[in-house]
N, C-alpha and C positions, 0 to 999 in steps of 0.2 A: 693724627688727632685722636685723643682718648675718647672712647664712646661713652655716652651715658648708659647707665644700667638700671633697668626696672626689674626688681626681684619680687616675684609674686609667690606667696606661699599660702596654702590652705592647711587646715588642721584635720587629721584623721581621714584624709581622702585617699581611698584605695584607687590604684590605677585601673582595677577591674570595674570601677564604677563610672568610667568615662567612655564615651562612644568611640573615640579614636584609639582606644585600647580594646575595642570589641564589644562593649556593652550595648545592647540593643534597646534599652529602655530610656536611659537618661538623656536629657536634652541640654546640650551645652554648645549652642551655636557659636559663641564667641571663642571658646577654647578650641572648637573644631577648626575654625578659620585660622587661628594662630598655629595649630598643629600642622595644617596643610602646607604652610610655608616655612616650617621649622624642622629642626632635627629632633626626632622623638626617640627617646631611649626606652626600649621595650622591657628591659630587665634592669631597672634601677631600684636600688634598695636603700632603706634607712640603715643606720649602723646600730640602732637600738630601737625596738618598737615601742617607744615611750617618749613623751613630749620633751622633757628637759634633757635627758641624755642625747636624744636624736639631734635636737637643735644645737646643743653645745658641741657635739662632734662635728656637725656640719660647719659651724662657724669657726672652730679651731683647727679643722682638718685632722683631728686626732680622735682615736677611739676613746670612749668614756673611761675605760680601764687605765688609759694612759694619763688622763687628767683628773682622776678621782671623782668622776661624776657617774653615779650608780643608779639613782632613782629620781623621782620628782621633788625630793627634798634635798638634793645635792647642790652645794654652793658652786657657782661658776666663778672661779677666782679672778679677780681683776688683773692679776699678773699674767694671765694666759692671753697671748696675742690672738686676735681673730682676723679673718680676712677683711673685716671692716676697718680695723686699725691700719692694715697695709694699704687699703684703698685711700684712706685719709692721708696716709704718709706721702702719697704721690699726687695729692691735690684734689681728691674727690670731696665734694660736700656730701656727707653721709647722713641719711635721715631714715627713721623708722616710724611707720604708722601701724600700730596693731600689736598682736601678741608675739612675744619671743620667749616668754616663760623663763626669764632670768631669775635665779635664786641667789640672794645675797645683796649686799649694799650697793654694788655696782649694777645699775639698771641701764647702762648704755653700752659698755663693751666696744667702744670705738665709734658708736654713732654720736655725732656732735649735736644732734637734735632728735628728740622723740616726741611725736605729736599726740600720743595718747598714753594713758596708763596701761597696765596689763590687766588681763581679766582673771588671772589665777594668782594664788598666794606667792609672795616672793621670799617667804621665810622657810623654816625647816618643818612645817606642819605635815608635809607629805613624806616624811622620812620613812623608809621601809624598816621593818624590824624582823630579822630572821630568827630571833630568839623567842618570838611570840607565835603561838599557833592559834590564836584567837580567830574565829571565823568572822567574816565581814559581810554576812548575808544581806544586810540592809542596803548595801550599795546597788546590788542587782535589782532589788524591789523598787528602790527610789528611781532608778534609771527608767523603768518601764511603767511607773504609775501615772505619768502624764505623757501621752504619745499622740501625735496627730498634727492638727493645725491649731494655731493660736492667734489671738489678736496681737499679742506682743510678748516678748520674753527678753531676758537680760542679754542673752548671747546675740540675738539679732540686733538689739539696740546697740550693742558694742560694735558689731561689724558695720552698722550704718555709720557710726562715728569714724571708724577706721577708714572707710571708703571716702566719706565726705572730706576728711582732713587731708587724705592723700590727693584727692582731686584738686582741692584748694592749693596744695603744695605744688602740683604740676603747673597750674595756672600761674602761681607766683614765680616759679622758675622761668616759665616762658616769657613772662612780662619783665623779668628782672635783667640786670646788666652783669650778673655774676658770670665770669668767664670759666669758672671751675666746672668740670663735668659733675653730674650728679649720680649718686648711688642711692636709690630710693627703694626701701623694702616696704612692701604692703603685705601684711600677714593677717589673714582672717582666722577667726575662731571656728567657723563652720567648715564642714558639716559635722564636726564633733558633736557627740550627744550633749544635751538631751535631744531626742528625736521629735522636735517640735518645729513646725515650719509655718510661715505666713500663708494665708489661704490662697493668695493669687499664685504662688508657686506650687502649693499643694494641688491646685486645680489644673496645673499643667499635665497632671498624670491621672489616669483612671485606675481604679483598683484592679480591674481585669488585666491591665497591662503590666502590673508589677510582677517581676519574677521572684519565685521563692528560692531559698538557698538550694544550690545544686546538691549539696550533701546535708540533709536535714539534721542528722545526729549520728553519732558513733556510739555503739554499745560500750558500756564501761569496760567490758573484757577486752575490747579492741582499741580503746582510747589510749593515747600515750599518757605517760605518768604526769607530765606537766599540765596537760589539758584537763585531766581528771582532777588534779589538785586545784587548778584554777576554778573549775566549775564548783567544786565543793566549798572553796574558801569564800567565793563571792555569792554563792547561792543560785547560780544559773541552772543547776540540776534540779531545782525545785520550782522553776517558773512554769513549765508545761505550757508554753505559749501556743495558742491556736494558729491555724493558717491565716485567719483574718488579722490577728495581732501581728504576725510576721509581715503581712502585706502593709499594714498601717505603719509599722516601724520603718520598713524599707522605703515606703512611699515618702515619708517625712524626710528621710536621709537624702533620697534622690531630689526632693524639692529643694533642700538646702544646697545640694550640689548645683542646681540651676540658679539658686540665689547668688552663690559665689560667682558663677559664670556671668551673671548679669552685672555684678559689681566690677568684675574684670573688664567686661565689655565697655563700660563707661570710661574706665581708665585708658583703654586702648583708643577709644574715640577721641579723648582729649589729646593724646599723643599725636593723633592724625591731624586734628583741627589746628593745633598750635605749631605744627611742623617739627615737633621734637622727635617724631618717629624716624626722621631721616638719619639720625645718629644715635639711636637708642637700641641697645641690645635688651632682649627680654628673656628672663628665665622664669619658668613656672614649675613648682614642685609642691610636695607635702612633707610633713615630718614623719608620718607613718600612715597605715591604713586602718580599716575596721573590718573585723571578721563578719559582722553584719548577719549573724546567725548561721554562717557556714560551719558545719561540723557541730552545731549546737553551741558555738562560741561567739563571744561578743567583744567589742572594743579592740584594743591592741594587745601588747605584751605576749605575742605569739610569733613564731618564725614562719608560720604558714603564709602563703603568698598574699592573701587578702590583708594581712596585718603588716607584713614587712616590705612588700613591693610597693613602690610609690611612683607617681607620674614624674617625668622629667622632660621638659621641653625647652629647647634653646633656639632663640631666633636672633639672627643678625641681619640687619638691612644690607643687601648686596653682599652677603657673606657666604654662608654655607648652603649647598644644594639641599633642598628638603629631602628627608629620608628617614627611615626607621633603622635604628641601630639595635642589633640583637645581642651584642656583647654585654657582659655583666659589669655594672658600674654601681657606685654608691654615693651617698651625699657628701662624704669626706672628699670626694674627687672635685667638688665645686671650689674648694679653697684654692688649689693651684690653678684651676681654670680661670677663676676671677682675677687672680694676679696676672695671668698671661693676658687677659683681656685689657688690663690696665697698662700693659707694656712692661711688667716686671718679670724677673726670672725666679720661679718658685724654688729653684735649686740653690741659688746663691744669695737671694735678697731676703731670705727669712732668717729670723734670729733663733728659732728653735725648730727641731725636726717635726715634720708632718707625716701622716700616714697615707694621705691620698695621692692620686695620680691625675695629672692634668688631662683634660678630655679633648684637647685641640686636634690630635691626630685622628681620633674617632670622628670628630666633627667634620674633618676633611675627608672622611671615608677610608682612612688607613687603619687597618685592624691587626696587621701582622705582629706588632710589638706590644699589643695590649695584654696585660697579665690575665684578664678575664676572671678575676677572683675578687670576691666580696667577703668581708668579715663583719659579723654582726654579733651583738651581745644582748643578754637579758639578765638583769639582776633584781627583777621586781615582778610581783603578781603570780603567786602560786609556786614560786621556787625558793627553797631555802639554801640554794647553792648556785654558783655561777653557771649560766648556760651560754653556749656558743653555737654560732652557725657559720658555715662556710659554703658559699655558692661558687663553684668553678665549673665552667662549661655547662653541661646539661644536668649536672648533679647538685643536689643540696644535701649537706651533712649537718646534723644537729647532735651536739655532744654535751653531756652534763656528768660530773663525777658520780652522782647518785642515781642516775637514770640510765636505762638502756639507750644506746645510740639509735639515731634514725638516719636513713639514707633514701633519698627519692630521686628517681629519674624523671625530671620535669618535662622532658620531651615526650616520653611515652606515658607519663602519669601526671598530667598537669593538676589534677585534683588532690595529689599527694595521698592516695589511698593505700598504696602498697609500699610498706616499709621494707627496704632491702637490707637493712641492718641485720647482721648475723647470717645473711644468705651466703653460703659457700661460694656461689658464682661471683659474688661481688666482694670477696674477702680482700683482694688487693686494692680495690678502689677505696674500701672503708679504711684500710690501713694507711693509705696515702693521705686521706683526709684527716685522720687522727694525728698524723705527723704534722700536718699544717696547724692543727689546733695546738699541739704541744709546743711548736715553734713560736706561735704567737702569744700564748697565754700560759702562765703558771697558775693553775687552778687553786692549789693549796694556799699559795702566798696571796692570791687575789681574794680568796674567801676571808682570810684573816684581816686584810685591809678593809674589806667591806663591812665586816662586823664591827671593827673598831670605829669606823666612820659613822655607822648607824648609832652606836652607843653615845658618841660624843655629840652628834647632832640632836639625838633624842633628849639628852640632858640639857643642852642649850635651849632647845625649844621650850622645855618645861620651865626653866629658869626665867627666860625672857617673857613668859606668859604671866609672871607674877608682877603685881604692882602696875606701874605705868608702862604701857607698851609703846615702843617707838618703831613703827613699821618702816620697812625698806622700800615700800611701794613708791613709785615715781608719780608725782602729780604735776603734769606739764602746765595745767591751767587750773588753779584752785576754784575758779568761778564756773568751771564745767562740771557736769554731772560726774560724781566720783563713786558711784555705787556699783561699779562693774566687778571689782575684785571679789574673788570667791573665797570663802572660808570653808573648811572641811565640814563643820557643823552647819546645817541649813543650806548647803550648797544647792541641792536640787530644788528646794522649796522656792528659791528665787524665781524660778522660771514660769510660774503661773499655771493656770489650769487650761485644759483644752476647752475650746469654745465651739 
């Protein structure tokens, strides 16, 4: 019998912010209990540390460079099959509650039902422009002008609706007579910035308990090129945040991690009380992490661990023995894994090639045939050229045509402080990684495609902004509150003041 599948996703949640990955501050009792009986992947990575490319790669099983998704203004073409399409093809009722950040007129991509609108723009407004060097200092200042606890904000209101409608859907399934298995995605916007939390979750933590970044800052002379460009472009190098400000920001972030945990706990309780838990697999992950002040950096768009490594938890009732897996995996591996869960063959039952590898052997504890290699891309945020990351075994390699390469031994240097790139003792290792990069990507050809895509999308956004606008946003219920979607102008002002 095909299992039901509950797919849970947070936004901008670093694995390093969860207690079952070693964090000693955050309180996530529901996720902790789930992890105790599940397979936990200790080295799971997104394939691009940015919302739209990460989620599109996960859903399609293909790197963004394969399907022309480069930034948060890239259209996810309706002609690209997702694992949701395949699950639907073998009988699953497919439903989405929450964020998936689809850009383009197709706001479903295989889901037959979507319970909420999205919280972010579905048009080309967030298209990157490598031909512009204009600074974006205002973004950093807006991020940190309202930090702490609040009475209410748009992002929390959105996730309240996401959770409520998902809960209602589970009860509807439990009480219904539909014999089709369900694939329900519940995707929260938190703990993504703004760093504002409700006071009851804020009060779970004391200021004295909050840990400061392990690496507060890196001198400009020692900072890598991309990070230095990123800081300058967004104005982070001008913030000069105090220790108390850092504590407030991280406290709010941790509070919102607990908020998401509470929402997930309610969903898991419904599974239990309705009996749906007996045949429901559960997957929990995030689209990328948050640097959260480490190395003086914030948000995503970095290949460092806090930005690119994500939680990945898989639970199967009476299925796999609980364990932690050390092998390197990535979100594109979920595509063939979900097909296998549904009884499909990801090798013969797909209509177009995929880049991921099924996780079933690892779930069974078999590691001998696993390639142990992860590929990650970055085409946005302080880079005017394609950036690539390869994680294989204990090493992480970062390559960019216009920057010096970086090589880190994550076993001996988990904070990524010693760049082994250019070290004669690691010349062969670096050469092997650069070969992997060149085999996977043609940087010159990709650069040309990206710039052409940026030009065309930038033009279309300008044209479609003239006169009457016809948004692509999905409105599942026109009588519901529809003020969640974000526009680039005024985005942060929506969130209210600290109280």
